[in-house]
N, C-alpha and C positions, 0 to 999 in steps of 0.2 A: 503592564497589562495581564488580566485575567482570561482563561479560555472559557467558553459560553458556558449556561446550562445545559444546550444541550449535548456538547460533547461529555456532560457527565451523565447525561441521561446513557448514550450509547456506551459508555462503561460497563453498563449491565449487559448490552450487547456482546460484549469480547470475552464476560466472563462466563455467561451463557451458552458460549460457543465453546469455549475450551473446555469447560465441567459438566453440562448438563445438556447436551444433543442427545436427542431419541432419534432411534430409529434410522429413517434412510439419510438422512441430514447428516450423520455420524459417521456413515459408512461413505459420503460423498466425498467427504476431504480428511476427517480428524485421522484416520487409519491411513492415510496417505502421507503425513507428513512426519518429518522426525522430530522427535523427543526435543531436541533445543528449539527447533522453529516454533513448538507448541508453547514453550516456556517464554520465547521472545513476544509469543501472541499475548499471554500469560500477563507480560510485563509492560504491556503494549501503552497504558498511559501511567506509567512509570518512566519509561521510556520517551515517550512522547513529550510529558513535564519538563524532563532535564531539557532537552535539545530546545523545547520553545523558549525555557528561562536560559538558557545559552546563549540563542540567537539574539534576545533582547539586551546581552549586556555586553555583548563583543562586536569591535567592527566585522563587517563580512563583507561579501561581494555581491551588485546587483540589488533592483528596485526592494527595499523596504517593503515600500506598501503596497507592494505586491504580496510580498510574505503576510504580513499582516493582514491582509483581505482573506488570502485564502484560509490563512492557519484560524482565524477567529472566527471566520463564518461558523454558523451554525450546523451541525452535523445533521441530515435529515434522511429519513428512508428515502429509497433509490425504488420506484417498480418497476419490474422487469419490461413497461413496454416503453421504456422510455430509454431501452440501454443501447441496443444494437442502432448499429450503424458507424458512418466516418466521426473521428473527433480528430482535433485539433489539442495537440499536450504540450507541456513545457515541464519541465523537471526543476526541482529545489529540492537543496541538502541544507539538514539542520545539525549543528554539533559537530565534531570531529575535529579534523584538521582545521576550518575554518569555523566562526560562529555561525555562518551561514552562507549558500551561496544560491542566486534566486538568475534562473538562465534566461534570457532575453528570449531567443528563437522558439518558437512555434513549431512542432513535427509533424507528423500523421500518426494517428494511433488509430487503431480499429476494434468493434467489439462488435460482436455475431454471436448467436442464439447456438448453441451445443445443445446435445441430451443432459439434462441434469446440470444446466448451468448457462453460463456461457464462456469463450475464449476469449480474451483479451490479448493485442500484441501492439508494441511501436514499431511502426514500420519505417524509417527511417531517423538518420543521423548519427551519431558516433557509436551511444548508448543505447542499446535494444533490450528489449524484455518480451517476455510471454510469455503466458500462462492461462488459468481459468478462474472465472469469477464462480463459488457456491453463494446460493442463498442463507442468509442467517437473522431470520428476525427483524426483519426490516434494510440492513444493510447487505455486505457483499465482504466475503470471505475471499482476499483473492491467494491464490498459489501459483507461485511459476519461476522462472530463472531468470537472469541475466546474463547478456552476452556485448563484447563487443563488436562492432562492422567487421565483417568478414572471418570473422569466427563461425561455425555453424552451429544453428539455430537447436536447443534442444530441452528436453521438456526438466521437471524438477526431479532433483535425483532419486527422493521419498527417503523414507526410513534408511538407517544407517544397518550393515549387514551382522555388524556387533557393537556390543557398548563402547563405549572410549574410544570409538570412530569420528574424526574430526569435522567439524560444522564446516560443508560445502559452502564456498561463499558467493555461489553463484547463485543460490537458492533464495526464493523470495517469499513471503509469506507477507500477510496485510490486510488493511480493510477501507475498503472505498465505501463511502457516503454522497450524499448531493448536499452542494453546498448551494445553490439558489435552480433559476431558469435554465437549464441548459448546460450544467455545471458539475463538474465534480470533483472529489479530494479522494488519490491513495496514498496511504499514509503506508509504510513499509520502514520497519523496524530494522536495520542495516549492519550489517557486521565487514563493512569495508568502508574507510574514506570519512562517514558521516555516522550519525547516531540514529537521524533519521530521515529519508529521502521521501519525497513527495511527491506526486504527480498532480498538477493543475488539467482539468479536463475541459472546454469549453466547444460548442457550436455555432 
């Protein structure tokens, strides 16, 4: 199975986000992230294709049909007016240790308006994350950090103080798009366990 045309269209969004951000949009997030994460975003579709191809060819855990539905849904622009509020969310992992993992359980996530964008957080479960969404050509760039329950929440670590500093494994950068009425998809090129982490949102 191949990815839909809409995903190839959104490829342009990522390219623009990395290479051609003017004015305030650049100041909002590009100057806040590490070169390694900018590179991950630049290679977003290379990573995504490798993760999706591996998920189709190997054995995994969980509902393969749900994985296909989320990954093959055409990515669409998401107006700011629909983002804020309470969401249900569940996680999926593609590539890496297992071909895919689709977690059955839904958890609570929230998105709230803040100056310049939105704050996003997963508020229960054993794996948590929080960060900010920055508008970019109809999509949203996510910059945040993951943690496990019991560890205090922390922000994205930002650019390293010097060249050669290793990537912080908790740091996250990704792309949020719409995949239907009251449904969102957050895709995060991963540095631990998997090639691509995916969060499905629903109301």
